[in-house]
VEXRO-711874 format. One record per residue (C-alpha): x, z, y; residue number from 0. Coordinates in nm, 4 decimals. Each point is the difference from the previous one (the first is absolute). Layout:
X_Z_Y_NUM
...
! end
This chain:
0.0000_0.0000_0.0000_0
0.1184_-0.0844_0.3495_1
0.0875_0.3083_0.2011_2
-0.2313_0.0992_0.2850_3
0.1697_0.0065_0.3399_4
-0.0632_0.3447_0.1429_5
-0.0113_0.1366_0.3535_6
-0.0063_0.3733_0.0791_7
-0.1020_0.1340_0.3413_8
0.1066_0.3412_0.1262_9
0.3125_-0.0226_-0.2142_10
0.1565_0.3152_0.1469_11
-0.2997_0.2162_-0.0858_12
-0.0323_0.2109_-0.3148_13
-0.2128_-0.2546_-0.1830_14
0.2005_-0.2902_0.1390_15
0.3195_0.1426_-0.1458_16
-0.1715_0.0734_-0.3320_17
-0.1393_-0.3547_-0.0163_18
0.3496_-0.1423_0.0499_19
0.1241_0.2087_-0.2953_20
-0.2946_-0.0909_-0.2239_21
0.0116_-0.3723_0.0837_22
0.3684_-0.0063_-0.0928_23
-0.0801_0.0847_-0.3633_24
-0.3272_-0.1944_-0.0197_25
0.0758_-0.3475_-0.1374_26
-0.3213_-0.1537_0.1346_27
0.1243_0.0081_0.3597_28
0.2754_-0.1280_0.2220_29
0.0363_0.2054_0.3175_30
0.0167_-0.2416_0.2939_31
-0.1030_0.1809_0.3167_32
0.0191_0.3521_0.1423_33
-0.1495_0.0893_0.3375_34
-0.0019_0.2970_0.2362_35
-0.1345_0.0662_0.3493_36
0.3520_-0.0068_0.1428_37
0.3184_-0.1814_-0.0937_38
0.2340_0.1922_-0.2325_39
0.3633_-0.0792_-0.0684_40
-0.0211_0.0664_-0.3741_41
-0.0488_-0.2039_-0.3141_42
-0.2048_0.0859_-0.3080_43
0.0628_-0.2054_-0.3129_44
0.1919_-0.2346_0.2306_45
-0.3008_-0.0463_0.2303_46
0.0055_0.0920_0.3675_47
-0.3314_0.1341_0.1373_48
-0.1812_-0.2189_0.2541_49
-0.2941_0.0423_0.2353_50
-0.3488_-0.1163_-0.1059_51
0.0203_-0.3722_0.0778_52
-0.1056_-0.3326_-0.1500_53
0.3630_-0.0735_-0.0836_54
0.0302_0.3267_-0.1939_55
-0.3171_-0.0438_-0.2035_56
0.0297_-0.3742_-0.0608_57
0.2429_0.0752_-0.2862_58
-0.2540_0.2151_-0.1879_59
-0.2898_-0.0507_-0.2403_60
-0.1358_0.3557_0.0155_61
0.0510_0.2713_0.2621_62
-0.0320_0.3703_-0.0837_63
-0.0834_0.2224_0.2960_64
0.0339_0.3795_0.0225_65
0.0263_0.0585_0.3753_66
-0.2472_0.1082_0.2691_67
-0.3243_-0.1800_0.0961_68
0.1237_-0.1861_0.3106_69
0.3053_-0.1307_-0.1919_70
-0.2230_-0.1080_-0.2897_71
-0.2278_-0.1975_0.2321_72
0.2989_-0.1596_0.1711_73
0.1281_-0.1138_-0.3394_74
-0.3452_-0.1178_-0.1167_75
-0.0365_-0.2295_0.2999_76
0.3214_-0.1762_-0.1018_77
-0.0788_0.0069_-0.3738_78
-0.3418_-0.1583_0.0564_79
0.1568_-0.2803_0.2030_80
0.2601_-0.0638_-0.2720_81
-0.2519_0.0449_-0.2876_82
0.1986_0.2829_-0.1605_83
-0.1475_0.2520_-0.2424_84
0.0070_0.3658_0.1068_85
-0.0103_0.3385_-0.1754_86
-0.0927_0.2813_0.2406_87
0.0832_0.3615_-0.0796_88
-0.0229_0.1141_0.3629_89
-0.2726_0.2546_0.0785_90
-0.1702_0.1398_0.3103_91
-0.1851_-0.3134_0.1189_92
-0.2919_0.0254_0.2420_93
-0.3342_-0.1690_-0.0740_94
0.0925_-0.2782_0.2423_95
0.3355_-0.0530_-0.1745_96
-0.1722_-0.0048_-0.3416_97
-0.2246_-0.2807_0.1275_98
0.3046_-0.1944_0.1157_99
0.1592_0.0305_-0.3454_100
-0.3225_-0.1279_-0.1566_101
0.0061_-0.2937_0.2414_102
0.3589_-0.0881_-0.0981_103
-0.0953_0.0196_-0.3700_104
-0.2209_-0.3071_0.0478_105
0.3198_-0.1977_0.0586_106
0.2447_0.1685_-0.2421_107
-0.0124_0.2234_-0.3099_108
0.0408_0.3666_0.0975_109
0.0132_0.2941_-0.2370_110
-0.0512_0.3237_0.1915_111
0.0138_0.3452_-0.1549_112
0.0385_0.3498_0.1372_113
0.1991_0.0747_-0.3132_114
0.1800_-0.2364_-0.2389_115
0.0151_0.2443_-0.2921_116
-0.1829_-0.0862_-0.3230_117
-0.0786_0.3700_-0.0507_118
-0.1458_0.0456_0.3477_119
-0.2200_-0.3062_-0.0359_120
-0.1210_0.1334_-0.3334_121
-0.0704_0.3320_0.1762_122
-0.2123_-0.1815_0.2560_123
-0.1934_-0.1733_-0.2775_124
-0.0620_0.3358_-0.1744_125
-0.1008_0.1540_0.3347_126
-0.2634_-0.2681_0.0450_127
-0.1334_0.0555_-0.3525_128
-0.0129_0.3788_0.0497_129
-0.1733_-0.0360_0.3371_130
-0.2584_-0.2346_-0.1511_131
-0.0601_0.2307_-0.2960_132
-0.0340_0.3299_0.1900_133
-0.3134_0.0795_0.2003_134
-0.0253_0.0831_0.3699_135
0.0473_0.3744_-0.0621_136
0.3707_-0.0682_-0.0551_137
0.1937_0.0177_0.3254_138
0.3399_-0.1687_0.0319_139
0.3332_0.0317_0.1752_140
0.3346_-0.1810_-0.0127_141
0.3424_0.1648_0.0209_142
0.3349_-0.1748_0.0465_143
0.3667_0.0929_0.0505_144
0.2775_-0.2261_0.1325_145
0.3498_0.0305_0.1428_146
0.0489_0.1302_0.3538_147
0.0890_-0.3492_0.1308_148
-0.3455_-0.1482_-0.0682_149
-0.1850_-0.0351_0.3302_150
-0.3551_-0.1031_-0.0880_151
-0.2567_0.2337_-0.1526_152
-0.2034_-0.0005_-0.2119_153
0.2198_-0.2310_-0.2051_154
-0.1196_-0.3488_-0.0870_155
-0.0341_0.1173_-0.3594_156
-0.2148_0.2992_0.0987_157
-0.2291_-0.2353_0.1923_158
-0.0091_-0.2321_-0.3023_159
-0.1165_0.2926_-0.2131_160
-0.2595_0.0923_0.2592_161
-0.1259_-0.3560_-0.0109_162
-0.0191_0.0308_-0.3799_163
-0.2286_0.3030_0.0413_164
-0.2205_-0.1930_0.2433_165
-0.0104_-0.3139_-0.2166_166
-0.1025_0.2103_-0.3018_167
-0.3021_0.1173_0.1952_168
-0.0633_-0.3450_0.1543_169
0.0416_0.1453_0.3486_170
0.1860_-0.1120_0.3131_171
0.3391_0.1710_-0.0080_172
0.0280_0.0094_0.3811_173
-0.3189_0.2078_0.0148_174
0.1306_0.2397_-0.2653_175
0.3325_0.0857_0.1667_176
0.0028_0.3713_0.0797_177
0.2685_0.2169_0.1569_178
0.3691_-0.0925_-0.0138_179
0.2289_0.3008_-0.0286_180
0.3789_0.0084_0.0296_181
0.2242_0.2592_-0.1703_182
-0.2812_0.2410_-0.0879_183
0.0528_0.2398_-0.2923_184
-0.3638_-0.0438_-0.0992_185
-0.2938_-0.2055_0.1230_186
-0.3733_-0.0106_-0.0778_187
-0.2262_-0.2316_-0.1912_188
-0.2646_-0.1634_0.2136_189
-0.3043_-0.2220_-0.0173_190
0.2404_-0.2676_0.1203_191
0.3494_-0.0616_-0.1450_192
0.2560_0.2358_0.1525_193
0.3726_-0.0823_-0.0111_194
0.3072_0.2214_0.0161_195
0.3504_-0.1424_0.0455_196
0.3241_0.1924_-0.0500_197
0.3264_-0.1339_0.1428_198
0.3106_0.1748_-0.1302_199
0.3422_-0.0570_-0.1546_200
0.0711_-0.3250_-0.1798_201
-0.3094_-0.0094_-0.2241_202
-0.0769_-0.3555_-0.1077_203
-0.3741_0.0399_-0.0475_204
-0.2672_0.2263_-0.1488_205
-0.3737_-0.0687_0.0094_206
-0.2988_0.1937_-0.1303_207
-0.3754_-0.0587_0.0061_208
-0.2314_0.2952_-0.0640_209
-0.3712_0.0096_-0.0787_210
-0.1775_0.3372_0.0174_211
-0.3569_0.1018_-0.0812_212
0.0675_0.3635_0.0872_213
-0.0088_0.0796_-0.3711_214
0.2856_-0.2246_-0.1128_215
0.2817_-0.2073_0.1444_216
0.1196_-0.3360_-0.1324_217
0.3490_-0.1048_0.1120_218
0.1676_-0.3394_-0.0245_219
0.3635_-0.0195_0.1101_220
0.3168_-0.2079_0.0079_221
0.3602_0.0901_0.0800_222
0.2805_-0.2481_0.0682_223
0.3613_0.0901_-0.0833_224
0.1861_-0.3221_0.0769_225
-0.0410_-0.2347_0.2964_226
0.0831_-0.2916_-0.2328_227
-0.3537_0.0447_-0.1322_228
-0.1298_-0.1581_0.3220_229
0.2626_-0.2716_0.0363_230
-0.0485_-0.1072_-0.3635_231
-0.3751_-0.0149_0.0621_232
0.0515_-0.2057_0.3160_233
0.2198_-0.2487_-0.1863_234
-0.2609_-0.0244_-0.2775_235
-0.2567_-0.0718_0.2726_236
0.2260_-0.2650_0.1573_237
0.0439_-0.1777_-0.3330_238
-0.3762_0.0076_-0.0661_239
-0.0810_-0.1223_0.3537_240
0.2413_-0.2934_-0.0246_241
-0.2551_-0.2107_-0.1925_242
-0.3088_0.1026_0.2004_243
-0.2085_-0.1883_0.2546_244
-0.0751_0.1392_0.3501_245
-0.2002_0.3212_-0.0100_246
0.0258_0.3747_0.0437_247
0.0974_0.1663_-0.3273_248
0.0667_0.3556_-0.1167_249
0.1832_0.1691_-0.2864_250
-0.3395_0.0259_-0.1637_251
-0.0123_-0.3786_-0.0236_252
0.3500_-0.0033_-0.1481_253
-0.0856_0.2694_-0.2570_254
-0.3343_-0.1652_-0.0763_255
-0.2043_0.3191_0.0314_256
-0.3696_-0.0892_-0.0160_257
! end
């Protein structure tokens, strides 16, 4: 099989650096382009980082993006013009930005996921099933822990899980969002979905969904130990997306969950 020419944005970030390492040992890809928001006098795998430009991305087949929303949208504008496929792992988009991504997906294939882990996407699927199965007496809340460097909260994964709860009940997630706590030792259940985010140390990622009737508690959780979990998932997504037509896809499409 011909190798897929790969571009990685935000190459100096934690996930950018991990993607460089993972792509080096993944025989499906040939790393062609690295970009950052400022010029850096370094080379990674013999490649010097560039700014997000048409020249930089012209060499690629698929671009993997773990940056911040405004950088993602800057890259998407170029990718759509060049007809490049894009995997988005960036989180924290506004409703307006989400609409823009959907608009770009009419021109190019985009796979967007708040988390690239197989286990986390299975957790979301199980969350949806549990939410659908349990009656309205069961209140819910979502808890997550990440490293101290992570800026957005709740995490994209926590919001994914909240959406799974809403989808299970066939309700509008935006109307079910409750309170968003940061660094609280404990937090309450509510009629809406409450979130608590902890930022400390170098923790890669922990997520937990809880359902409570007042008489019992059902917990679903996932803990990540190695950042390569996410980069491997992103590369799997890039390989899968390579043969797809324009559209907005998710890890659920890749994993073929019904």
